[in-house]
C-alpha positions as CSV (number, residue, x, y, z in Angstrom):
1,M,0.0,0.0,0.0
2,N,1.5,3.4,-1.0
3,K,1.2,6.7,0.9
4,N,-1.5,8.0,-1.2
5,N,-3.8,5.0,-0.7
6,V,-3.3,5.3,3.1
7,K,-4.2,9.2,3.0
8,N,-7.4,8.4,0.7
9,T,-8.4,5.6,3.1
10,T,-8.0,7.8,6.2
11,K,-9.9,10.7,4.5
12,E,-12.7,8.3,3.5
13,S,-13.0,7.0,7.0
14,E,-13.1,10.5,8.4
15,L,-15.9,11.5,5.9
16,E,-17.9,8.4,6.8
17,L,-17.7,9.3,10.5
18,E,-18.6,12.9,9.7
19,N,-21.5,11.7,7.6
20,D,-22.6,9.4,10.4
21,R,-22.8,12.2,12.7
22,K,-24.7,14.4,10.2
23,T,-27.3,11.7,9.7
24,T,-27.9,10.9,13.4
25,P,-31.5,12.2,14.1
26,I,-31.9,14.8,16.8
27,F,-35.4,14.8,18.0
28,E,-37.2,18.0,18.4
29,D,-38.9,18.4,21.9
30,V,-41.9,20.4,21.1
31,K,-43.3,22.5,23.8
32,I,-47.0,21.7,24.3
33,N,-49.4,24.5,25.1
34,T,-50.7,24.3,28.8
35,K,-54.3,24.6,27.5
36,I,-53.8,21.5,25.3
37,I,-52.2,19.5,28.2
38,L,-55.2,20.4,30.5
39,A,-57.9,19.5,27.9
40,A,-56.1,16.2,27.3
41,L,-56.0,15.5,31.0
42,W,-59.8,16.4,31.4
43,A,-60.5,14.1,28.3
44,G,-58.6,11.3,30.0
45,H,-60.4,11.7,33.2
46,F,-63.8,11.9,31.5
47,M,-63.0,8.6,29.6
48,L,-61.9,6.9,32.9
49,W,-65.1,8.3,34.6
50,T,-67.3,6.9,31.8
51,F,-65.4,3.5,31.9
52,G,-65.9,3.4,35.6
53,D,-69.7,4.1,35.3
54,M,-70.0,1.5,32.6
55,A,-68.1,-1.2,34.5
56,S,-70.2,-0.4,37.7
57,L,-73.4,-0.7,35.8
58,L,-72.4,-3.9,34.2
59,Q,-71.5,-5.3,37.8
60,Q,-75.2,-4.4,38.7
61,L,-76.7,-5.3,35.6
62,S,-79.8,-7.1,37.1
63,D,-80.5,-4.0,39.4
64,P,-81.5,-0.8,37.5
65,I,-80.4,2.4,39.0
66,E,-83.4,3.8,40.7
67,N,-81.8,6.5,42.9
68,N,-82.8,9.7,41.0
69,L,-80.5,11.8,43.3
70,L,-77.5,9.8,42.1
71,L,-78.4,10.3,38.5
72,F,-79.2,13.9,39.1
73,I,-75.7,14.4,40.4
74,A,-73.9,12.2,37.9
75,V,-75.2,14.2,35.0
76,P,-73.8,17.6,35.9
77,L,-70.6,16.0,36.8
78,A,-70.2,14.4,33.4
79,M,-71.2,17.7,31.8
80,T,-68.7,19.6,33.9
81,Q,-65.8,17.3,32.6
82,A,-67.0,17.7,29.0
83,L,-67.2,21.5,29.4
84,M,-63.7,21.6,31.0
85,I,-62.3,20.1,28.1
86,F,-63.7,22.8,25.8
87,F,-63.1,25.7,28.2
88,S,-59.4,24.6,28.7
89,L,-58.9,25.2,25.1
90,T,-60.9,28.3,24.5
91,G,-60.9,30.3,27.8
92,K,-58.6,33.2,28.8
93,A,-55.5,31.8,30.5
94,K,-56.3,33.4,33.8
95,H,-59.8,32.0,34.0
96,V,-58.8,28.5,32.7
97,R,-56.2,28.3,35.3
98,L,-58.5,29.1,38.1
99,A,-61.4,26.8,36.8
100,N,-59.0,24.0,36.5
101,I,-57.6,24.2,40.0
102,G,-61.2,24.5,41.3
103,A,-62.9,21.9,39.3
104,A,-60.0,19.4,39.8
105,S,-60.2,20.1,43.5
106,V,-63.9,19.4,43.7
107,F,-63.4,16.2,41.6
108,M,-60.7,15.1,43.9
109,L,-63.2,15.0,46.8
110,F,-65.6,12.8,44.8
111,N,-62.6,10.6,43.7
112,V,-61.3,10.1,47.2
113,G,-64.8,9.3,48.2
114,F,-65.0,6.7,45.4
115,I,-61.8,5.1,46.5
116,S,-63.0,4.9,50.2
117,E,-66.2,3.1,49.1
118,A,-64.3,0.8,46.7
119,T,-65.2,-2.9,47.3
120,A,-63.2,-4.3,44.4
121,G,-59.5,-3.9,43.5
122,W,-60.4,-2.6,40.0
123,E,-62.5,0.2,41.8
124,A,-59.5,1.2,43.9
125,L,-57.2,1.2,41.0
126,L,-59.7,3.2,38.9
127,G,-60.1,5.7,41.9
128,A,-56.3,6.1,42.0
129,A,-56.3,6.9,38.4
130,Y,-59.0,9.6,38.9
131,V,-56.8,11.1,41.6
132,L,-53.8,11.0,39.6
133,F,-55.4,12.9,36.8
134,N,-56.8,15.4,39.2
135,V,-53.4,16.0,40.7
136,L,-51.9,16.4,37.2
137,V,-54.6,19.1,36.3
138,I,-53.8,21.0,39.5
139,I,-50.1,20.8,39.0
140,Y,-50.2,22.0,35.4
141,A,-52.7,24.7,36.1
142,W,-50.8,25.9,39.1
143,K,-47.4,26.0,37.2
144,W,-49.0,27.9,34.3
145,P,-46.1,29.6,32.4
146,K,-46.1,33.3,32.8
147,Q,-45.3,36.0,30.1
148,E,-42.2,38.1,30.7
């Protein structure tokens, strides 16, 4: 092997290494708007809430719900969650922040009550997931980024 071949091989190796460095992807870490995060958390909470209601109803399939007070409370709670998804996306930041902290705190009370009355393991796990979503809503709303 002569000197020119060694130099060319070295240069080719260096170019290959440089090309490898250039083609290695660097993933962009996109900052997600707080409103979108809050809406997604409420959507997740609402889906879990709906699943919990459906599962509870399936457990008691032979006994129809006759407690009108329970239904009267359940409907506004479901409506509140659905509206929180919409309001989190469309409201003014100051109002959205306060509404999310307030609504998540109220739902936290219901969810802790749900856990305390859980008779099956899946109910306790579902209640813990409810509380987790409420805590995340409160944290994200509390730490809302401020403009300089």
